[in-house]
C-alpha positions in Angstrom: -27.4 20.5 34.5 -28.6 18.2 31.7 -25.9 19.6 29.5 -23.3 19.0 32.2 -24.5 15.4 32.7 -24.5 14.8 29.0 -21.0 16.1 28.6 -19.8 14.0 31.5 -21.3 10.9 30.0 -19.6 11.7 26.7 -16.3 12.0 28.5 -16.8 8.7 30.3 -17.7 7.0 27.0 -14.6 8.4 25.3 -12.5 7.4 28.2 -13.9 3.9 28.0 -13.0 3.7 24.4 -9.4 4.9 25.1 -9.0 2.4 27.9 -10.2 -0.5 25.8 -6.6 -1.6 25.1 -5.4 -0.7 28.5 -5.4 -2.8 31.7 -7.9 -1.8 34.3 -6.7 1.2 36.4 -5.5 0.5 39.9 -4.6 -3.1 39.2 -1.4 -4.8 38.4 -0.9 -7.4 35.7 -1.4 -11.1 36.4 2.3 -11.5 36.8 2.3 -8.9 39.6 -0.6 -10.7 41.4 1.4 -14.0 41.2 4.5 -12.3 42.5 2.6 -10.9 45.5 1.0 -14.2 46.3 4.3 -16.0 46.2 6.3 -13.7 48.5 5.8 -10.6 50.7 6.7 -7.2 49.4 10.5 -6.7 49.4 11.7 -3.6 51.1 14.8 -2.4 49.4 17.6 -0.8 51.4 17.3 3.0 51.8 19.0 5.0 49.1 22.2 6.7 50.1 22.9 10.3 49.6 25.5 9.4 47.0 22.8 7.8 44.8 21.2 11.2 44.5 23.8 12.1 41.9 22.8 9.2 39.7 19.2 10.1 40.0 19.9 13.7 39.0 21.8 12.5 35.9 18.8 10.3 35.0 16.5 13.3 35.3 18.8 15.4 33.2 18.8 12.7 30.5 15.0 12.5 30.6 14.8 15.9 28.8 11.5 17.8 28.7 9.4 19.8 31.1 10.9 21.0 34.4 10.9 18.4 37.1 8.6 20.3 39.5 10.3 18.8 42.5 13.7 18.4 44.2 15.0 14.9 43.5 17.3 14.8 46.4 14.6 15.9 48.8 12.2 13.3 47.2 14.7 10.5 47.9 15.1 11.7 51.5 11.4 11.6 52.1 11.0 8.3 50.3 13.6 6.7 52.7 11.5 7.8 55.7 8.2 6.2 54.5 6.8 3.1 56.2 6.1 0.0 54.1 3.0 0.4 52.0 2.7 4.1 52.7 4.0 5.2 49.2 1.4 3.2 47.3 -1.4 4.4 49.7 -0.5 8.0 49.1 -0.1 7.6 45.3 -3.5 6.0 45.0 -5.1 8.7 47.1 -3.4 11.6 45.2 -4.2 10.2 41.8 -7.7 8.8 42.6 -6.3 5.4 41.8 -4.6 6.4 38.6 -7.3 8.7 37.2 -5.3 11.9 37.8 -1.6 12.6 37.3 0.8 12.7 40.2 0.9 16.3 41.4 4.2 18.2 41.4 6.3 18.5 44.5 8.8 16.4 46.4 6.2 14.8 48.7 4.2 13.2 45.9 7.3 12.2 44.0 8.6 10.6 47.2 5.4 8.6 47.5 5.9 7.2 44.0 9.6 6.4 44.6 8.8 4.6 47.8 6.1 2.5 46.1 8.3 1.8 43.1 11.0 0.6 45.4 8.7 -1.9 47.1 6.8 -3.1 44.0 8.2 -1.8 40.7 5.8 -3.8 38.6 2.6 -2.4 40.2 4.0 1.2 40.2 5.0 0.9 36.6 1.6 -0.4 35.7 0.1 2.8 36.9 2.5 4.7 34.6 1.8 2.6 31.5 -2.0 2.4 32.2 -2.4 6.2 32.5 0.8 7.9 31.3 0.3 10.2 34.3 3.8 9.8 35.7 6.3 12.4 34.6 9.2 11.0 32.6 11.8 12.6 35.0 10.2 10.9 37.9 10.1 7.6 36.1 13.8 7.9 35.3 14.6 8.5 38.9 12.4 5.5 40.0 14.1 3.2 37.5 17.5 4.2 38.9 16.5 2.4 42.1 16.5 -1.0 40.5 19.4 -3.0 39.0 19.8 -2.7 35.2 19.0 -6.4 34.6 15.7 -5.9 36.5 15.0 -2.8 34.5 15.2 -4.9 31.3 13.2 -7.8 32.7 10.5 -5.4 33.9 10.1 -3.7 30.6 9.9 -7.1 28.8 6.9 -8.2 31.0 4.6 -5.6 29.3 3.2 -6.0 25.7 4.8 -3.6 23.2 1.5 -1.9 22.4 1.3 -0.2 25.8 1.5 3.6 25.4 4.6 4.9 27.1 6.5 1.7 27.1 9.0 3.1 24.6 10.2 5.6 27.2 11.0 2.6 29.5 13.4 1.3 26.8 14.8 4.8 26.0 15.8 5.1 29.7 17.9 2.0 29.3 20.3 3.9 26.9 22.2 5.9 29.4 22.5 2.9 31.7 23.9 0.7 28.9 26.2 3.5 27.8 27.8 3.5 31.3 28.9 -0.1 30.9 31.9 -1.6 29.1 31.1 -2.2 25.4 31.4 -6.0 25.7 29.1 -6.1 28.8 26.5 -3.9 27.1 26.7 -6.0 23.9 26.1 -9.2 25.9 23.0 -7.7 27.6 21.6 -6.5 24.2 22.3 -9.8 22.4 20.7 -11.7 25.3 17.5 -9.6 25.4 16.9 -8.0 22.0 16.9 -8.7 18.3 17.9 -6.1 15.7 16.5 -8.4 13.0 12.9 -8.3 14.3 10.8 -5.4 13.1 9.4 -3.4 15.9 11.8 -4.7 18.5 12.4 -2.2 21.3 16.1 -2.1 20.6 15.2 0.7 18.2 14.1 2.8 21.1 17.2 2.0 23.1 19.7 2.8 20.4 18.0 5.9 19.1 18.0 7.3 22.7 21.8 6.7 23.0 23.5 9.8 24.5 24.9 12.0 21.6 28.1 12.6 23.5 28.9 8.9 23.6 28.7 7.8 20.0 32.2 6.4 20.4 30.6 4.0 22.9 27.8 3.1 20.4 30.3 2.4 17.7 32.3 0.2 20.2 29.1 -1.5 21.1 28.3 -2.3 17.5 31.8 -3.7 16.9 31.7 -5.7 20.1 28.3 -7.2 19.2 29.4 -7.7 15.6 26.1 -6.2 14.6 26.1 -3.1 12.2 22.3 -2.9 12.7 22.9 -1.2 16.1 24.3 1.9 14.4 22.1 1.5 11.3 19.0 2.2 13.5 20.5 5.6 14.3 21.7 6.3 10.8 18.3 5.6 9.3 16.4 7.8 11.7 15.2 10.5 9.4 13.7 12.5 12.3 17.1 13.1 13.9 19.5 14.2 11.3 21.9 15.7 13.8 22.5 12.4 15.6 22.8 10.6 12.3 25.4 13.0 11.0 27.5 12.9 14.2 27.5 9.1 14.2 28.2 9.0 10.4 31.3 11.2 10.7 32.6 9.1 13.6 32.1 5.8 11.7 33.6 7.3 8.5 36.7 8.4 10.4 37.1 4.9 11.9 36.7 3.2 8.5 33.6 1.3 9.7 31.3 2.3 6.8 32.2 -0.6 4.5 31.4 -3.1 7.3 28.0 -1.5 7.7 27.0 -2.4 4.1 27.9 -6.0 4.5 24.9 -6.9 6.7 22.7 -3.8 6.4 19.9 -3.2 3.9 21.9 -0.6 2.0 25.1 -0.6 0.1 27.7 2.0 1.3 26.6 4.2 -1.7 23.0 4.0 -0.6 23.8 4.6 3.0 25.8 7.7 2.3 23.2 9.0 -0.2 20.5 8.7 2.5 22.7 10.3 5.1 23.6 13.4 3.2 19.9 13.9 2.4 18.5 13.5 5.9 21.4 14.9 7.9 19.9 18.4 7.4 21.6 21.7 8.1 23.9 20.1 10.7 26.0 18.8 7.9 28.0 21.5 6.0 26.5 22.0 2.6 29.7 21.4 0.6 30.2 18.2 2.5 26.6 17.1 1.8 27.1 17.9 -1.9 30.4 16.0 -2.0 28.8 13.0 -0.3 25.9 13.1 -2.7 28.3 13.1 -5.6 30.3 10.2 -4.1 27.0 8.3 -3.8 26.4 9.0 -7.5 29.8 7.7 -8.3 31.3 11.1 -9.0 34.6 12.4 -7.8 33.5 16.0 -8.2 29.8 16.8 -8.9 29.2 18.9 -12.0 27.1 22.1 -11.9 24.0 20.2 -13.0 24.5 17.6 -10.3 25.1 20.3 -7.7 21.9 22.0 -8.7 20.0 18.7 -8.4 21.5 18.0 -5.0 20.5 21.4 -3.8 16.9 20.8 -5.0 16.8 17.6 -3.0 18.2 19.2 0.1 15.7 22.1 -0.1 12.8 19.7 -0.4 13.9 17.7 2.6 15.1 20.5 4.9 12.2 22.8 4.3 9.7 20.1 5.1 11.6 19.1 8.2 12.1 22.7 9.3 8.4 23.5 9.0 7.4 20.3 10.9 9.6 20.8 13.9 9.6 23.3 16.7 7.1 26.1 16.0 4.2 24.9 13.9 4.5 27.3 10.9 1.8 25.6 8.9 -0.7 26.0 11.8 0.3 29.7 12.2 -0.2 30.3 8.4 -3.5 28.3 8.4 -5.0 30.5 11.1 -3.7 33.8 9.8 -1.1 34.3 12.6 1.7 34.4 10.0 1.8 35.4 6.3 3.5 33.4 3.7 6.4 35.9 3.6 6.8 35.6 7.4 6.9 31.8 7.2 9.5 32.0 4.5 11.6 34.4 6.6 11.4 31.9 9.5 12.6 29.0 7.3 15.4 31.0 5.8 16.6 32.0 9.3 16.6 28.3 10.2 18.4 27.3 7.0 20.9 30.1 6.3 23.6 28.1 4.4 21.0 26.4 2.1 19.2 29.7 1.6 22.4 31.4 0.5 23.1 28.7 -2.0 19.5 27.9 -3.2 17.2 30.7 -2.2 14.8 30.0 -5.1 14.5 26.3 -4.2 13.8 27.2 -0.6 11.1 29.6 -1.6 9.5 27.2 -4.0 9.4 24.4 -1.3 7.9 26.8 1.3 5.2 27.6 -1.3 4.8 23.9 -1.9 4.0 23.2 1.7 1.8 26.3 2.3 -0.2 25.7 -0.9 -1.9 22.8 0.9 -3.3 25.3 3.5 -4.3 28.2 1.2 -3.1 28.2 -2.4 -4.1 31.8 -3.1 -2.4 33.2 0.0 0.7 31.0 -0.6 1.0 32.2 -4.2 2.3 35.6 -3.1 5.7 33.8 -2.6 5.9 33.3 -6.4 5.1 37.0 -7.3 8.8 37.9 -7.4 9.6 35.1 -9.9 9.7 36.0 -13.6 6.6 34.8 -15.5 8.5 32.2 -17.4 9.5 30.7 -14.0 6.3 31.3 -12.1 4.0 29.2 -14.3 6.3 26.1 -14.5 6.6 26.4 -10.7 2.9 26.3 -10.2 2.4 23.4 -12.7 5.5 21.3 -11.8 6.3 22.0 -8.1 2.9 22.2 -6.6 0.5 19.9 -8.6 2.5 16.8 -7.8 1.6 17.3 -4.2 -2.1 17.4 -5.0 -2.3 14.3 -7.2 -4.1 12.4 -4.5 -6.1 15.4 -3.3 -9.7 16.4 -4.0 -10.6 18.0 -7.4 -11.4 21.4 -5.9 -8.0 21.7 -4.2 -6.2 20.5 -7.4 -8.1 23.0 -9.6 -7.4 25.9 -7.1 -3.7 25.4 -7.5 -3.5 25.0 -11.3 -5.9 27.9 -11.7 -3.2 30.1 -10.3 -1.3 29.5 -13.6 -3.7 31.0 -16.2 -3.4 30.7 -20.0 -2.5 31.1 -22.7 0.2 28.5 -22.6 3.3 28.0 -24.5 3.8 24.5 -26.0 6.0 23.6 -23.0 3.4 24.9 -20.5 0.6 23.1 -22.4 2.6 19.8 -22.0 3.2 20.5 -18.3 -0.5 21.3 -17.6 -1.7 18.2 -19.5 0.8 16.0 -17.7 -0.5 17.3 -14.3 -4.1 16.7 -15.2 -3.2 13.2 -16.6 -1.7 12.2 -13.3 -4.5 13.7 -11.3 -7.3 12.1 -13.3 -5.9 8.6 -12.7 -6.6 8.8 -9.0 -9.7 10.9 -9.2 -11.4 8.6 -11.8 -10.4 5.5 -9.8 -11.8 6.8 -6.6 -15.2 8.0 -7.9 -15.6 7.9 -11.7 -19.1 9.2 -11.8 -18.4 12.1 -9.5 -15.3 13.1 -11.3 -17.0 13.0 -14.7 -19.7 15.3 -13.4 -17.2 17.7 -11.9 -15.3 18.0 -15.2 -18.5 18.7 -17.0 -18.9 22.0 -15.0 -15.4 23.3 -15.1 -15.2 26.9 -16.4 -13.8 27.5 -19.9 -10.0 27.8 -20.2 -6.8 25.8 -20.5 -7.6 23.7 -17.4 -11.0 22.7 -18.7 -9.4 21.7 -22.0 -6.7 19.6 -20.3 -9.2 18.0 -17.9 -11.5 16.9 -20.7 -8.7 15.7 -23.0 -7.2 13.5 -20.2 -10.6 12.2 -19.2 -11.2 11.1 -22.8 -8.0 9.0 -22.6 -9.2 7.6 -19.2 -12.7 6.5 -20.4 -11.7 5.0 -23.8 -11.3 1.6 -22.2 -13.9 1.8 -19.5 -17.7 1.4 -19.1 -17.9 5.2 -19.8 -16.8 4.7 -23.4 -20.1 6.2 -24.6 -19.1 9.6 -23.2 -16.0 10.0 -25.4 -17.8 12.0 -28.0 -19.2 14.4 -25.4 -15.9 15.2 -23.9 -14.1 15.5 -27.2 -16.2 18.5 -28.0 -14.7 21.9 -27.1 
């Protein structure tokens, strides 16, 4: 019992910390209180059966988990509720916002009825707890006019968790308007020149099948930033590439560079890098060459472009969908299985640059377990394996702790060729900068106890250069000895 009470107290304490930046549960903002004092609750007209189609479209747009309820049935039940009944039921079902709204048409109907009567208070429950499913929120917002949707969103501070979804759900509603009408609404309510403005959430949620409309919107608003927000979204290369091709075909790219932060060269260079496998490889290479000012990339430039694409695509592939790093970390997948999964996800790139894909998978997995990840390099010739360990991996460990850094460079034993000695020394030189800066005394002591070998020699030599102009100058003679 004491253990249970202690655990419960800990949960309450953590909940209190979480809610510190949230408004008290079960209450509406001050603006809502004023609204209720000034006028009685407005009962909106019952929603017609025809409106169910719009609600269903909104739910389809709010992609994610299954709805868990029939939206048409929820609307029918909401229309039958007496004034105040929806709020009463929602507060009872959720213990005044502590729990989430349970699945089912009846509970969804209660929230829809409450939202129809008092959108601000109902939305406050969503923002304060994040316990309202996004598909239900989408359906609720379809009950109010677009202008009220915008005004409602703007009443809440931007730091509220979940507020971005409120802006994302504006995208399909704006997309349904004439370009000039949508441009007027955006210009009157948002600013593309203000960092953190919610217009970013609106534009990046724009329906992919209506990029013609987004381009028309940007032209109507005379604001290239509206499409730049999508083109610069490195987390969604597919959307960026689709929009890029459309703008290119319409000759709109030069206009983008007039007001945007990038020249047309810079924009195309970024796009071909972050568009990912959605962009055909030959087209990516050609765009990269164009950005470099080349009409036709040479073999050297092609190889350099493939290296950049592999670096970017492998990291993106391993950080999206199934968490391959987590599976490798916990022994669920071997390094070879992770590589196979990445190669399957990137077939065109793998066919053109299998070695670069393999090296970059190793580069990511080495963070988790250097020894287990090193099996990916076993098939490489010795003259390629050591440079891969020293050049491809150590750069990722420059800011890491000494033990991790040593674990990775220790996988490349001596003796070294002159080129390998230079690469090993360069790696230790870079690492020692940060390690000495962070904790000079601890790093010096750690280097003292390194085992004999090429890594100890490189560590001591680079440390000498570090301390020659420091308060540890008196240690130079000690570390110059073999």
